[in-house]
N, C-alpha and C positions, 0 to 999 in steps of 0.2 A: 427580520421576523425573530420573535422570541422562541423558546422551546415549544410553545403550544401550537405552532403553525402545522398545517397539514402536509403530508408527503404528496409529491406530484403524482398525477395519474399515470400509472405505468401498467404494463401487461402483467397482471398478478401482483404479488408482493414480494419484494426482494427479501424481506425479513422472514416471511413465512416460508419461502422457497429455501432459504439458507437454513431454516430450523430443521428441515428434513435432510439436508445434505451436509450441515456444519459438522466437522470432526472435532468436537470440543475435547480438550484435554490431550492434545497431540502437539508434536513439534514441527516447525516448518522453518524455511529460510526466507530472507528478505528478497534476494535476487543475485547480487554480484559475488563472484569468487575470484581468488587470485589465480594466476595461471593464464595460459593461452590455448589449451587444448580442450575442445568441447567434449570429446568422448570421455576423457578423464573426468571433467566436471560432471557430466550426466551420470556417470557411474558412481561417483562420490554421492551425489544427491539421492540417487535411487537406493544406495545401500544405507545411508545415514538418516533419511527422512522417508520411511517407507509409507507413512500414513498421509502425508501431504507434501509431496515432492514439488519442485518448481523447476522451470526452464532457466538454466543458469545464464547469467551475463558475465562476460569476460572482458571488462573494459581495458585491461592491460595490453590487449592486442593493439589498441590505439583508437584514434577518432573513428567513429562509426560503430564501435563495439560497445560504447557507453550507452547509458539509458537515453539520453537525448538524441544521440546519433542513430541508434537502433530504431527509435520511434520515427525520427525524421525519414529513415529509409522505408518504414511502413507507409508513411504518408505519401512518399514518392511513388510507391507501388500502386496506390489507389487514386492518385491525382497526377495526371501526366504534366500539369503545369507547376507542380510543386518541386522546388529544388533548394538545397542549402549547400553552403560551403563553409569551411573552417576559417576562423580568424584567430589572432593571438589570444582573444578572450573567450572563445568558444565557437558559436555557430551563427551564421547569418543567412537569411533568405536570399536566394541567388536567382539569376535569370535562366540558368541552364543546368543540367545534370553535371555533376562533378565526379571526378574519379572516386572521391571518398564516399559518395552515394552508392556507386557500383560496388565498392568494397563493403559498405555496411549491408547491402542486400546479399552479397555473397556470404558473409559471415553468418547472417541470420539463417540462410539456407543451411550452412554447415551445422549450425546449432540444432536446427529443427531435424536435420538428417540424423544427428546423434540421438536426439530425443526419440525419433521414431524407431530406431534400431533397439534402443534399450527398453523402451516401454511398449513394444508390441505385445498385445493382449492384455495390457493393463486396464483395470476397471475402476480404480479409485479416483479420488480427487487429484487434480493437476493444475497447478497455478502458473500462469504466465503473467508478465508485467509489461505495462506500457506507460510511458510518461504521461501525466494527466494534462489537461488543456491549459491549466494555469501555470504549471512549471514550464511547458512549452513556450507559453507567452512571455514568461519571465526570463527564459534563457536564449530565445531566438532574437537576433538583431534584425530590424528592418534594414532596408538598403541605406537609410539615412544614418545608420549607426545607433539609433535609439531602439530600445527593446519593444517587442511587439505588444507588451502589456499596456503601453500608452495609447494604443489604437483600438477603439471599440470594434471597429470592423474586422481588424486582424484577429482579435480575440474570438469573435464570433466565428470567423472562418476556421481558425484553428480547432475550435471545439467541434465544429461539424467534421473536419477532416480527421480528428482523432476518433470520433465515433465511427466514421466509415472504415478507418484503419483497423479498429477493434473488431468490427464484424468480419472483415476479410481475414484477419489473423486467426480469429477463433475458427473460422471455416477451414483454414489451412491446417491448424493444429488437430481439429477434429477429423480431417481427412487422413492425417498421419497416425493419429492414436484414436481410432473411432470409438473405442468403448470407454475412454476416460470421461469423467464428469469434470468440467473445466470451471476454473476460477480465474477471473481477471483482476489483477491488482493494478490500480492507478497509482503510480508513484507520484506524489505531489510534495517534494521536499521544499519547494518554493511557495507553496500555498500560504503558510503563516506570514511570510514576507509580503505577499500580494495583499492580504487582508489588512496588514498593519501599515502599508504604505512605506516600507523600509528599503525598497529595491533602488539602488543608485542610478541616476541618469548617466548618459554617456560621458558627460564632463566630470561626474563625480561630485559635483558641487551641490546637488539637490537630490530629491527623491521623487519617484513617480507617486502620484496621488493613490491612496487606498482605493481598491475596487469595492463598490457597494455589495453587501452581502446577498441581496436579491440577484444580482448578476453572477456572483460566484456560484450561487445554488442553481441558477438556470443552466449555465454552461456545464456544470458538473453533472446535473441531472440528465441532460441530453446524452452525455457520454456514458453515464452508468446505466442509463436505460438501454443504449445500444448493446452493452455487455449482456444485460439481462434478456433482451429480445434475441440475442444470439445463443441463449441457453446456458450462460455462464453465471456464476455467483459473483456479483460485483463488490470489490473491496478497495478501500483507499489506504495507502501507506504514506506516512511522513515520519522522518527522523526528527523533525523540528517541532518545538513546542508551540503552543498558541493556536491549536486547531479550533476551528468553529464547529464544535461537536453536533449541535442541533442542525446546522446547515448541512453537514455531511449526511446526517440520518435522513433529513426531509429530502435531500437530493436522490436518496435511493441506495446508499451504501448499506449492504448487508452486514459489513464488518469494517472495522478500522484497525490498522496495524500501526503501532506506536512504540517508541522507546519509553519504557516505564519511567525512566529518569526525567523525562521532559513533561510529565503530567503533574501539575501543581494542584494545590489545595483549591485554587481558584476554578479549576476545571471540574471538581468533584460533583457538585450538585447537578450541573447540566449533564455531565457524563452519566451519572447514576440514573437519571430520568431516561436517557437514551438506552441504557442497558435494560432497565425495567421494561421499556417498550419493545425490545427485541434486538437491539444492536449487539453484535458480537465483537470480540476483540482478539487481536494477536499482540501480546505483550512482549516487547524486547527486554529480556532479563539477563542476557549473557553479552560480555563485551564483544565488540566487532573487531577488535585487534588484540593481538597477543598480550596477555597479562595474567594476573592471578584470577583464579576462578573461585567464587564463593562455593561452599559446600551445598549439596542438595538441600539439606535441612534448612540452612540459613536462607536460601532463595525461596523455598516453599513458604517459609514464615514471612518473608518480606512480601510476597504476593498476597498472602492471606491477610496480613495486617492492613495492606493497602485496600484490598477488597472490602474489609469491614469498615474502613474509614469512609468508603462510599455509602455505607449504610446498607449493603447488599448482604443477603443470606449466603451462608456457606454452600448450601446445596445448589446455588446458581453458578458457582465459580467454574467447576470443571466443564459443565456443558457449554458455557458461554465463551471460554478462553482457550486459545492455542498459544504456544510459547515459541519465541525465536530469538536470534541475536538481536542486539539493539539497532543494528543497521546492516547494510551490505558488508561483505567480507573481503572486498577487493584489495584492501591495504593491509590485510593480515598475511602472515607467513603461510606457505603451502600446508603446513601441518595444522594450523589453527582451525580451519572449518570442521575437521573431523572431531576435534575436542570440543568446539562450541556446539555443534549439532548434538553430540553425545550428551553434553550437559543439559541442553534443552529437552532432549528425550527423557532424561532421568527426572527432571523437575516436573514434566508433564505427566509422567507416570506416577509420581508421588502425589501430585494433585488429584489425579483420578482415584487413587487408592486411599487417600487421606484428605478428604475435602475440607475437614475442619478439625482444629486441635485445640482443646480447651486452654492449654498453656499459652498459645498465641493470642487467644481472645481476651485474656485477662487484662484489665485496664483500659479497654476500648469502649466501655459502655457509654461514655460521655461524647459520643460522636454527634456533634451538633449538625453537620450537613445531613447525616442519615435521619436524624430525628426531624429536622425541618422537612425533608423530602417526604418522609413517611406520614407526617402530620398534614400534608397536603399544601404546604407553602409553595412548592414547585409543582407546576402541572406537567404531566407526561407529555412528551412531544406527540403530536397527532399524526395519524396515517390516513390515507385515502385508499 
């Protein structure tokens, strides 16, 4: 489908719901952090990201604490016949519960205990992350050694299981932090590769065929609907470029979290249509590993110039956008998250206080994508 397709029929509208709850012009994190101590990680997030904190992931603890392992643990909790085991290359669907699955469940309990202790009485937005169905299909091996993405039935079953796991996870978090307003982030780092047909087979000599966009939309739509029906704002995150923006919008994503460096000019017209229609963005603008940090003024100018290249108005920027590091921070030094989150906060604050600057706008009047979109060449994505 092109950008003009309709959104699937859901309970209410994800975009309209997010418009009431979306904290535009704030800072947040992607998910992972260095270290192995959940209470330290939760304390850091609470202090550095007061407006949109997240449940940390600590993959340095080992298999089961990573994104795929944690999600597999959630799937095992809601499906008694679901089990996985580790392999030299990652994860494989297994016939019986393994020790690593029990460890994954134990670590998640520790993480949630820490969250409950630190956020007692919290009433703001709180984000939790789960691996999306297409990343799970791309990362999990079948017992044959091939990836689940090659099997239509396995993809369907995984999407259904992820939807069920999200409902259970949201209920558990809400029980622990009852006054928080929840946001569910579907992490889909493998989605662009699934769409492009670039995932290698077990032999490494060929690639699995690309999945048709209607199937991508259908499975994502079911999972995002489960998050919304559980009372959470549904968000999709990917650090990889090549996202199918209109598919994500039609599937029900209220927001998309992305590394700004991965958004190319080829994305601009389609993305601008989605933003005009109500899609929110989390822009990754700070490095995920230790290195030089651009100044606040430089980063604000970069975001504003990019926004204007989309053909969007300055007054839309702060309400529609939150800021984050470019990806998870698991590979950074222990000191880097505080610096990275502080930089994101400073940029978000500047965008709120200074949504448009004439000096930044100079020379951008020849924005062909914006002119084409505003002249009606591109139709806004439809919603039902």
